N, C-alpha and C positions, 0 to 999 in steps of 0.2 A: 653659513660659515662666515661670510663677509660681515655679518652683523656682529658677531662676537669680536672679530678683529677691530671693527670700528669703535667698539666700546673702549678697548685698551688704548687705541691710538688717539682718541678724542681728548682734547685738553679739559673739557668740562666734566667728563665722567670721573668721579672720585668717590671712593668708599670712605664713609665717615666712621661707621661703627659696624663691627661684625660679631655675631654671636656664634663663636666657634664651638662652644660647649653644646649647642643645640643638636648638632649632628652626632654627638657622642651620646647624649641623654635620650634622644628621640629618633625614631625611624620616620624620616620625612617621606610622606606619600606623594605630595604634590606641593608646588609652590606658586605663589601669586604675587604680582606686583601691585601695590596700591599707593595712592597719594597720601599725604599726611598734612593736616591743617596745623600750621605753625604761626607764631607771632614773629614780628620782625627781628626782635632780639634773639629769638631761638635760631633763626636762619643764620644770623651773624655768628652766633656761637658754634653752630654746626660747621660753618666754613672754616672756623679756627680748629675744628676737630674735637670739640668738647662734648662727647655723647657716650652713653653706655646703655646698651639694650640687653645685657647679659641676664638680668633677673626679671625682665619684662615678659608680658604675654598679651595676646589680643583676645577680646571678648565681644560677643554680639549682645547689645542691650538696647531694648526698645527700637528695634529695626535699624540700629546704627552700629558700626564697627569701631571699637575703641582700643587704643594702645594703653595699657595700664603698667605703671611702675617703671617707665623708662626715664632715664635721667639725661637732661641736657644742661650742661654747666651754665651758670649765670654769665651774661655778657657784661664785662666790666664797664664799658662806656655807656650802657643803658641803665642809668641810675634810677630815674623816676619811672621810665616805661619798661622796666625789666619784666621777667617772667618767673613763674614758679618752676623750681628745678624738677620736681616730680609731680606732674599733673597728668590727668587723663587727656590723651590727644586723639582727636577724631581721625579715623582713617577713611579714605575715599575709595569706594569700589562701586561698580554698577549693581543694580538691583538683583540681577540674575546671579552674580557672584556672591552677593550677600546671602541670598536664599540658600545657595549651595553650602556656604560656610556655616550657616545656622544649622542646616540638616546634618552636616558632618559632625559638629560639636554636640548637638543635642541627641541625635539618634544613634550615632556610631561611637560616641565617647572620645572623639579626637580632640587634640589640643592645637590652638593656633599660636605658633611660636615665631617671633621675629627673627629673621636670619641675617639680613644685611640692611643697613641704613646708608643710602648713597645719594649723590647728585647725578642725575642722568645726563645724557649728551646735550640736553637743552638747558642744563643748570637748575633743574627742578628737583626738590628733595623727594625721594621715593623710599618706600620700605618694602622689602620682599619678606612676606610671611610664608611659613610652611605649615601645611596641614599635617600634623604628626601624631604618632602613637608612641606612648612612653615605652622605653626599652626595659626589659628585665636585666638583672645583673649578669646572667649567662649570655644574653645578647651583647652586652657591652664588652664582655670578655672575648666573645667571638669576633667582634669588630676590631678589637685591639690586636688579636692574634692575626687576623687578615692583614692589618696594616703593618705589623711587624714582619710578616712573611714577605709582603711586597717590597718593603725596605731592604730586607736581607737579599731577596732575589735580585733587586737592582744593583746592590753592592757586588754580588757575585758576578753578574754579567759585566759590570764595569771592570772588575779585576781580571777576569778570565776571557773577556771578549766574546 
């Protein structure tokens, strides 16, 4: 309990990009925090808030975990030592977690979806990925109906006490 409060109170903890659509399109089974290999200009750009992980996904290739199709805006001050906006970025997980991710995606047909890109309490860039299964249209409608009912219920309780 104290750990979640510490994240919100700490000055270094800051969410850079969030994939809100992922929870609507996918049923998230499990999530995992992993490090991300970045260049200096990418870190500077992230600190300014220039990132998009909405269309991206993670994949296991040749025993390594990669983030594909994520966008980090170019950093204006890094002219000669800049970075590519959409390049594959290596994700850092331990060997056991990598083996689990590979088995989930290859054997069970799950998808690795990035959920949140943030700086942790130490100021290090981290990415939270979710092991997810795609939702059907009926599941999406059911989720929307539950969300609407919760909103309506909260409104009624607020009005009538």
